[in-house]
DONU-26635 format. One record per residue (C-alpha): residue number from 1; residue in three letters; x negated, y negated, z. Coordinates in Angstrom, 3 decimals, padded with zeros to 6 digits, m for minus. Layout:
BEGIN
@resi: NUM	resn: ALA	c1: X	c2: Y	c3: Z
...
//
This chain:
BEGIN
@resi: 1	resn: MET	c1: m058.523	c2: m046.717	c3: 011.092
@resi: 2	resn: ASN	c1: m055.690	c2: m046.533	c3: 013.621
@resi: 3	resn: PRO	c1: m052.103	c2: m047.510	c3: 012.831
@resi: 4	resn: VAL	c1: m050.610	c2: m050.579	c3: 014.486
@resi: 5	resn: PRO	c1: m048.570	c2: m049.499	c3: 017.531
@resi: 6	resn: GLN	c1: m044.835	c2: m050.057	c3: 017.628
@resi: 7	resn: HIS	c1: m043.667	c2: m053.420	c3: 018.924
@resi: 8	resn: ARG	c1: m042.222	c2: m053.151	c3: 022.412
@resi: 9	resn: ALA	c1: m040.410	c2: m055.450	c3: 024.808
@resi: 10	resn: LEU	c1: m042.116	c2: m055.941	c3: 028.173
@resi: 11	resn: LEU	c1: m040.401	c2: m056.993	c3: 031.379
@resi: 12	resn: GLY	c1: m042.446	c2: m057.647	c3: 034.497
@resi: 13	resn: VAL	c1: m041.314	c2: m058.680	c3: 037.970
@resi: 14	resn: ASP	c1: m043.504	c2: m059.779	c3: 040.868
@resi: 15	resn: VAL	c1: m042.546	c2: m060.658	c3: 044.444
@resi: 16	resn: ILE	c1: m043.826	c2: m064.052	c3: 045.560
@resi: 17	resn: GLY	c1: m045.710	c2: m064.098	c3: 048.849
@resi: 18	resn: SER	c1: m045.066	c2: m060.473	c3: 049.755
@resi: 19	resn: ALA	c1: m048.338	c2: m060.298	c3: 051.708
@resi: 20	resn: GLN	c1: m046.919	c2: m062.822	c3: 054.170
@resi: 21	resn: LEU	c1: m044.077	c2: m060.532	c3: 055.188
@resi: 22	resn: PRO	c1: m044.374	c2: m058.579	c3: 058.456
@resi: 23	resn: GLY	c1: m045.191	c2: m054.920	c3: 057.990
@resi: 24	resn: TYR	c1: m041.741	c2: m053.576	c3: 058.753
@resi: 25	resn: LEU	c1: m040.235	c2: m055.804	c3: 056.040
@resi: 26	resn: MET	c1: m043.039	c2: m055.249	c3: 053.533
@resi: 27	resn: ASN	c1: m042.291	c2: m051.542	c3: 053.630
@resi: 28	resn: ALA	c1: m038.788	c2: m052.323	c3: 052.384
@resi: 29	resn: VAL	c1: m039.951	c2: m054.356	c3: 049.371
@resi: 30	resn: PRO	c1: m040.287	c2: m051.475	c3: 046.858
@resi: 31	resn: ALA	c1: m036.738	c2: m050.267	c3: 047.524
@resi: 32	resn: THR	c1: m035.450	c2: m053.835	c3: 047.300
@resi: 33	resn: ILE	c1: m037.095	c2: m054.415	c3: 043.924
@resi: 34	resn: SER	c1: m035.836	c2: m051.048	c3: 042.700
@resi: 35	resn: GLU	c1: m032.277	c2: m051.979	c3: 043.596
@resi: 36	resn: LEU	c1: m032.381	c2: m055.498	c3: 042.166
@resi: 37	resn: VAL	c1: m034.108	c2: m054.626	c3: 038.895
@resi: 38	resn: GLY	c1: m032.008	c2: m051.500	c3: 038.452
@resi: 39	resn: ALA	c1: m028.794	c2: m053.475	c3: 038.865
@resi: 40	resn: ALA	c1: m029.965	c2: m056.170	c3: 036.433
@resi: 41	resn: LEU	c1: m030.846	c2: m053.601	c3: 033.775
@resi: 42	resn: THR	c1: m027.535	c2: m051.791	c3: 034.194
@resi: 43	resn: GLN	c1: m025.514	c2: m055.005	c3: 033.964
@resi: 44	resn: SER	c1: m027.359	c2: m055.994	c3: 030.785
@resi: 45	resn: GLY	c1: m026.481	c2: m052.680	c3: 029.139
@resi: 46	resn: ILE	c1: m029.883	c2: m051.007	c3: 029.370
@resi: 47	resn: LYS	c1: m029.716	c2: m047.269	c3: 030.050
@resi: 48	resn: PRO	c1: m032.310	c2: m045.142	c3: 031.866
@resi: 49	resn: ASP	c1: m033.390	c2: m043.472	c3: 028.619
@resi: 50	resn: ASP	c1: m034.180	c2: m046.888	c3: 027.125
@resi: 51	resn: VAL	c1: m037.167	c2: m047.347	c3: 029.439
@resi: 52	resn: LEU	c1: m040.274	c2: m045.985	c3: 027.729
@resi: 53	resn: SER	c1: m042.672	c2: m046.479	c3: 030.635
@resi: 54	resn: LEU	c1: m042.659	c2: m047.876	c3: 034.126
@resi: 55	resn: GLU	c1: m045.371	c2: m049.062	c3: 036.481
@resi: 56	resn: SER	c1: m044.607	c2: m049.933	c3: 040.092
@resi: 57	resn: PRO	c1: m047.438	c2: m051.462	c3: 042.134
@resi: 58	resn: GLY	c1: m045.215	c2: m051.771	c3: 045.209
@resi: 59	resn: ASP	c1: m044.372	c2: m055.460	c3: 045.156
@resi: 60	resn: GLY	c1: m043.326	c2: m055.575	c3: 041.527
@resi: 61	resn: ALA	c1: m042.656	c2: m053.624	c3: 038.359
@resi: 62	resn: LEU	c1: m043.657	c2: m053.510	c3: 034.699
@resi: 63	resn: MET	c1: m041.356	c2: m051.879	c3: 032.167
@resi: 64	resn: VAL	c1: m041.869	c2: m051.208	c3: 028.479
@resi: 65	resn: LEU	c1: m038.790	c2: m050.849	c3: 026.276
@resi: 66	resn: PRO	c1: m038.048	c2: m050.700	c3: 022.546
@resi: 67	resn: SER	c1: m038.269	c2: m054.108	c3: 020.896
@resi: 68	resn: GLY	c1: m034.679	c2: m053.677	c3: 019.744
@resi: 69	resn: LYS	c1: m033.670	c2: m054.092	c3: 023.387
@resi: 70	resn: LEU	c1: m035.323	c2: m057.508	c3: 023.693
@resi: 71	resn: GLY	c1: m032.002	c2: m059.335	c3: 023.934
@resi: 72	resn: GLU	c1: m030.810	c2: m057.087	c3: 026.753
@resi: 73	resn: VAL	c1: m034.187	c2: m057.407	c3: 028.480
@resi: 74	resn: LEU	c1: m033.864	c2: m061.193	c3: 028.452
@resi: 75	resn: ASP	c1: m030.310	c2: m060.908	c3: 029.768
@resi: 76	resn: ALA	c1: m031.520	c2: m058.637	c3: 032.573
@resi: 77	resn: ALA	c1: m034.148	c2: m061.185	c3: 033.583
@resi: 78	resn: VAL	c1: m031.449	c2: m063.869	c3: 033.754
@resi: 79	resn: LEU	c1: m029.009	c2: m061.658	c3: 035.683
@resi: 80	resn: LEU	c1: m031.744	c2: m060.936	c3: 038.195
@resi: 81	resn: ASP	c1: m031.375	c2: m064.418	c3: 039.676
@resi: 82	resn: GLN	c1: m027.796	c2: m064.071	c3: 040.923
@resi: 83	resn: LEU	c1: m028.504	c2: m060.579	c3: 042.197
@resi: 84	resn: THR	c1: m031.497	c2: m061.874	c3: 044.141
@resi: 85	resn: THR	c1: m029.547	c2: m064.844	c3: 045.496
@resi: 86	resn: ASP	c1: m026.739	c2: m062.582	c3: 046.722
@resi: 87	resn: HIS	c1: m029.243	c2: m060.211	c3: 048.307
@resi: 88	resn: ASN	c1: m031.015	c2: m063.009	c3: 050.164
@resi: 89	resn: ARG	c1: m027.761	c2: m064.285	c3: 051.660
@resi: 90	resn: TRP	c1: m026.938	c2: m061.047	c3: 053.410
@resi: 91	resn: ARG	c1: m029.944	c2: m058.749	c3: 053.603
@resi: 92	resn: LYS	c1: m033.593	c2: m058.475	c3: 054.515
@resi: 93	resn: PRO	c1: m036.240	c2: m058.821	c3: 053.329
@resi: 94	resn: GLU	c1: m035.507	c2: m062.039	c3: 051.513
@resi: 95	resn: VAL	c1: m037.444	c2: m062.047	c3: 048.252
@resi: 96	resn: ARG	c1: m038.337	c2: m064.583	c3: 045.614
@resi: 97	resn: LEU	c1: m039.344	c2: m063.294	c3: 042.210
@resi: 98	resn: ARG	c1: m041.358	c2: m064.271	c3: 039.174
@resi: 99	resn: ALA	c1: m040.376	c2: m062.516	c3: 035.970
@resi: 100	resn: ALA	c1: m042.007	c2: m062.467	c3: 032.535
@resi: 101	resn: VAL	c1: m040.833	c2: m061.250	c3: 029.136
@resi: 102	resn: HIS	c1: m043.043	c2: m060.672	c3: 026.115
@resi: 103	resn: VAL	c1: m042.930	c2: m058.638	c3: 022.908
@resi: 104	resn: GLY	c1: m045.809	c2: m057.115	c3: 020.968
@resi: 105	resn: PRO	c1: m047.569	c2: m053.908	c3: 019.852
@resi: 106	resn: VAL	c1: m047.906	c2: m051.369	c3: 022.677
@resi: 107	resn: GLY	c1: m048.997	c2: m047.747	c3: 022.221
@resi: 108	resn: ASP	c1: m047.732	c2: m044.710	c3: 024.080
@resi: 109	resn: ASP	c1: m050.884	c2: m044.331	c3: 026.166
@resi: 110	resn: ASP	c1: m052.199	c2: m046.526	c3: 028.984
@resi: 111	resn: GLY	c1: m054.647	c2: m048.472	c3: 026.825
@resi: 112	resn: PHE	c1: m055.391	c2: m052.156	c3: 027.318
@resi: 113	resn: TYR	c1: m053.142	c2: m053.427	c3: 024.571
@resi: 114	resn: ARG	c1: m053.154	c2: m057.138	c3: 023.855
@resi: 115	resn: ALA	c1: m049.420	c2: m057.402	c3: 024.516
@resi: 116	resn: ARG	c1: m049.881	c2: m056.016	c3: 028.026
@resi: 117	resn: ILE	c1: m052.706	c2: m058.454	c3: 028.728
@resi: 118	resn: THR	c1: m050.670	c2: m061.392	c3: 027.424
@resi: 119	resn: HIS	c1: m047.744	c2: m060.348	c3: 029.593
@resi: 120	resn: THR	c1: m049.987	c2: m060.301	c3: 032.676
@resi: 121	resn: ARG	c1: m051.396	c2: m063.728	c3: 031.822
@resi: 122	resn: LEU	c1: m047.882	c2: m065.142	c3: 031.582
@resi: 123	resn: LEU	c1: m046.731	c2: m063.661	c3: 034.874
@resi: 124	resn: ASP	c1: m049.845	c2: m064.864	c3: 036.737
@resi: 125	resn: ALA	c1: m050.259	c2: m068.237	c3: 035.015
@resi: 126	resn: PRO	c1: m051.155	c2: m070.984	c3: 037.549
@resi: 127	resn: GLU	c1: m048.869	c2: m073.437	c3: 035.741
@resi: 128	resn: PHE	c1: m045.955	c2: m071.070	c3: 036.210
@resi: 129	resn: LYS	c1: m046.683	c2: m070.551	c3: 039.903
@resi: 130	resn: ASP	c1: m047.070	c2: m074.302	c3: 040.477
@resi: 131	resn: LEU	c1: m043.762	c2: m074.993	c3: 038.738
@resi: 132	resn: LEU	c1: m041.875	c2: m072.482	c3: 040.884
@resi: 133	resn: LYS	c1: m043.443	c2: m073.928	c3: 044.038
@resi: 134	resn: ARG	c1: m042.311	c2: m077.419	c3: 043.041
@resi: 135	resn: CYS	c1: m038.789	c2: m076.186	c3: 042.279
@resi: 136	resn: HIS	c1: m038.599	c2: m074.432	c3: 045.631
@resi: 137	resn: GLU	c1: m039.643	c2: m077.644	c3: 047.390
@resi: 138	resn: GLU	c1: m037.196	c2: m079.831	c3: 045.476
@resi: 139	resn: GLY	c1: m034.184	c2: m077.538	c3: 045.282
@resi: 140	resn: ALA	c1: m031.442	c2: m076.435	c3: 047.647
@resi: 141	resn: GLU	c1: m031.726	c2: m073.289	c3: 049.718
@resi: 142	resn: ASP	c1: m030.163	c2: m071.035	c3: 047.066
@resi: 143	resn: THR	c1: m032.217	c2: m072.387	c3: 044.147
@resi: 144	resn: ALA	c1: m035.521	c2: m071.158	c3: 042.775
@resi: 145	resn: ASN	c1: m035.058	c2: m067.620	c3: 044.065
@resi: 146	resn: THR	c1: m036.362	c2: m066.508	c3: 040.683
@resi: 147	resn: ALA	c1: m038.227	c2: m068.021	c3: 037.786
@resi: 148	resn: LEU	c1: m038.585	c2: m066.599	c3: 034.289
@resi: 149	resn: ILE	c1: m041.394	c2: m067.198	c3: 031.807
@resi: 150	resn: VAL	c1: m041.085	c2: m066.008	c3: 028.210
@resi: 151	resn: SER	c1: m043.648	c2: m066.011	c3: 025.430
@resi: 152	resn: SER	c1: m042.887	c2: m067.992	c3: 022.292
@resi: 153	resn: GLU	c1: m042.847	c2: m064.754	c3: 020.292
@resi: 154	resn: ALA	c1: m040.208	c2: m063.219	c3: 022.542
@resi: 155	resn: LEU	c1: m038.101	c2: m066.380	c3: 022.748
@resi: 156	resn: ASP	c1: m038.070	c2: m066.959	c3: 018.991
@resi: 157	resn: THR	c1: m037.176	c2: m063.327	c3: 018.321
@resi: 158	resn: ALA	c1: m034.464	c2: m063.073	c3: 020.979
@resi: 159	resn: PHE	c1: m032.718	c2: m066.214	c3: 019.785
@resi: 160	resn: SER	c1: m033.157	c2: m065.604	c3: 016.061
@resi: 161	resn: GLY	c1: m029.625	c2: m064.191	c3: 015.996
@resi: 162	resn: ASP	c1: m026.780	c2: m063.061	c3: 018.230
@resi: 163	resn: HIS	c1: m028.978	c2: m060.869	c3: 020.445
@resi: 164	resn: THR	c1: m028.215	c2: m062.081	c3: 023.986
@resi: 165	resn: ARG	c1: m025.059	c2: m062.165	c3: 026.082
@resi: 166	resn: VAL	c1: m025.937	c2: m064.357	c3: 029.082
@resi: 167	resn: ALA	c1: m029.358	c2: m065.837	c3: 028.251
@resi: 168	resn: ARG	c1: m029.125	c2: m069.229	c3: 026.543
@resi: 169	resn: ARG	c1: m031.854	c2: m070.932	c3: 024.553
@resi: 170	resn: SER	c1: m030.867	c2: m074.333	c3: 025.934
@resi: 171	resn: ASP	c1: m031.832	c2: m073.294	c3: 029.503
@resi: 172	resn: PHE	c1: m035.543	c2: m073.026	c3: 028.679
@resi: 173	resn: ALA	c1: m038.203	c2: m075.706	c3: 028.898
@resi: 174	resn: SER	c1: m041.612	c2: m075.680	c3: 027.262
@resi: 175	resn: LEU	c1: m044.612	c2: m074.917	c3: 029.487
@resi: 176	resn: PRO	c1: m048.165	c2: m074.924	c3: 028.073
@resi: 177	resn: VAL	c1: m050.090	c2: m072.079	c3: 029.716
@resi: 178	resn: ALA	c1: m053.879	c2: m071.752	c3: 029.972
@resi: 179	resn: HIS	c1: m054.852	c2: m068.674	c3: 031.959
@resi: 180	resn: LYS	c1: m058.265	c2: m067.158	c3: 031.256
@resi: 181	resn: GLU	c1: m058.432	c2: m066.544	c3: 027.500
@resi: 182	resn: TYR	c1: m054.685	c2: m067.019	c3: 026.980
@resi: 183	resn: ARG	c1: m053.729	c2: m070.517	c3: 025.837
@resi: 184	resn: HIS	c1: m050.291	c2: m070.859	c3: 024.322
@resi: 185	resn: GLU	c1: m046.955	c2: m072.533	c3: 024.737
@resi: 186	resn: ALA	c1: m044.558	c2: m070.514	c3: 026.845
@resi: 187	resn: TRP	c1: m040.960	c2: m071.142	c3: 027.884
@resi: 188	resn: VAL	c1: m039.547	c2: m071.207	c3: 031.405
@resi: 189	resn: ARG	c1: m036.154	c2: m070.973	c3: 033.049
@resi: 190	resn: VAL	c1: m035.501	c2: m071.766	c3: 036.705
@resi: 191	resn: PRO	c1: m031.853	c2: m071.574	c3: 037.813
@resi: 192	resn: GLY	c1: m030.676	c2: m074.814	c3: 039.380
@resi: 193	resn: PHE	c1: m032.957	c2: m076.964	c3: 037.218
@resi: 194	resn: ASP	c1: m032.267	c2: m078.168	c3: 033.704
@resi: 195	resn: PRO	c1: m035.035	c2: m078.286	c3: 031.088
@resi: 196	resn: ARG	c1: m035.459	c2: m082.057	c3: 031.494
@resi: 197	resn: SER	c1: m036.115	c2: m081.684	c3: 035.226
@resi: 198	resn: LEU	c1: m038.580	c2: m078.864	c3: 034.596
@resi: 199	resn: ALA	c1: m040.389	c2: m080.983	c3: 032.029
@resi: 200	resn: GLY	c1: m040.626	c2: m083.776	c3: 034.598
@resi: 201	resn: PHE	c1: m042.198	c2: m081.444	c3: 037.143
@resi: 202	resn: THR	c1: m044.846	c2: m080.328	c3: 034.658
@resi: 203	resn: GLY	c1: m045.590	c2: m083.817	c3: 033.363
@resi: 204	resn: ALA	c1: m044.248	c2: m083.042	c3: 029.902
@resi: 205	resn: ALA	c1: m041.682	c2: m085.813	c3: 030.317
@resi: 206	resn: ASP	c1: m044.521	c2: m088.362	c3: 030.418
@resi: 207	resn: ALA	c1: m045.921	c2: m087.298	c3: 027.063
@resi: 208	resn: PRO	c1: m045.705	c2: m089.985	c3: 024.375
@resi: 209	resn: GLU	c1: m042.906	c2: m089.728	c3: 021.850
@resi: 210	resn: PRO	c1: m043.981	c2: m088.481	c3: 018.415
@resi: 211	resn: ALA	c1: m044.678	c2: m091.313	c3: 016.043
@resi: 212	resn: ALA	c1: m041.913	c2: m091.965	c3: 013.546
@resi: 213	resn: SER	c1: m042.770	c2: m091.343	c3: 009.924
@resi: 214	resn: VAL	c1: m040.825	c2: m092.505	c3: 006.899
@resi: 215	resn: GLN	c1: m041.022	c2: m090.895	c3: 003.506
@resi: 216	resn: ASN	c1: m039.620	c2: m092.757	c3: 000.512
@resi: 217	resn: LEU	c1: m038.812	c2: m091.436	c3: m002.917
@resi: 218	resn: VAL	c1: m038.090	c2: m093.672	c3: m005.852
@resi: 219	resn: GLN	c1: m037.018	c2: m091.998	c3: m009.055
@resi: 220	resn: HIS	c1: m036.064	c2: m095.012	c3: m011.123
@resi: 221	resn: GLY	c1: m036.609	c2: m098.745	c3: m010.775
@resi: 222	resn: ASP	c1: m038.136	c2: m100.809	c3: m008.009
@resi: 223	resn: MET	c1: m038.103	c2: m099.983	c3: m004.296
@resi: 224	resn: ASN	c1: m036.954	c2: m102.616	c3: m001.823
@resi: 225	resn: GLY	c1: m037.187	c2: m101.703	c3: 001.893
@resi: 226	resn: VAL	c1: m036.600	c2: m098.216	c3: 003.227
@resi: 227	resn: GLN	c1: m034.362	c2: m096.342	c3: 000.847
@resi: 228	resn: THR	c1: m034.628	c2: m092.746	c3: 001.949
@resi: 229	resn: GLY	c1: m036.606	c2: m091.090	c3: 004.657
@resi: 230	resn: SER	c1: m036.787	c2: m088.969	c3: 007.788
@resi: 231	resn: VAL	c1: m037.928	c2: m089.550	c3: 011.364
@resi: 232	resn: SER	c1: m039.601	c2: m086.651	c3: 013.167
@resi: 233	resn: GLY	c1: m040.929	c2: m087.050	c3: 016.210
@resi: 234	resn: GLY	c1: m042.210	c2: m047.889	c3: 044.102
@resi: 235	resn: LEU	c1: m039.541	c2: m048.336	c3: 041.691
@resi: 236	resn: ASN	c1: m037.515	c2: m045.158	c3: 041.349
@resi: 237	resn: TYR	c1: m034.556	c2: m046.272	c3: 039.297
@resi: 238	resn: TYR	c1: m035.903	c2: m044.994	c3: 036.002
@resi: 239	resn: GLY	c1: m038.518	c2: m042.535	c3: 037.137
@resi: 240	resn: GLY	c1: m041.244	c2: m043.800	c3: 034.811
@resi: 241	resn: ARG	c1: m040.082	c2: m041.965	c3: 031.687
@resi: 242	resn: ARG	c1: m042.331	c2: m042.115	c3: 028.631
@resi: 243	resn: ARG	c1: m041.911	c2: m041.486	c3: 024.954
//
């Protein structure tokens, strides 16, 4: 019997449409991602020694950090948007990013841990990609440079107390995700779009309102009408350090 691995926070970033870039710009993508992600982590208060492992496929990155850093990880994902927007105004290549945050048991080796698989499903979810495409079509030039998807486990944990500095719970909209075997409710944030607009893009705004239910309690005497009740309705910044 093996012990349950320590819970870890996972942050993944992927460049949208990198294969469409000309070769001379594609070669600059790894350095661009390194700079943007590194700056976001630093601004959120994450230090190089906090990163337990790092994978860099070239047009993205996957980092594993202690679960105690989940609040800072979520902040870093939010800070990444302004950094990306500023970069795109003045420098090449222009990049648009998808980011995902999850938390779950991850061991020290490179095994196929469920948390890693779930994180990949979130980042690659068709519903998430479709939502970002719609936001990019509907928004102004400087909107939808990034989009963030967060698992329910990570969102509930991060906002269970005073754990974040810039990330706000009210910025996230619900997004049901069904990608391969993964079928759960996730949460999305796209700068420039409020949760109501995001819900409209996904069709959630058309869902019927929950039916009202009334519960009545009579302790003494007769009940007339409703008396009581309730209605509910190559990334080099961190060098890939492991512990």
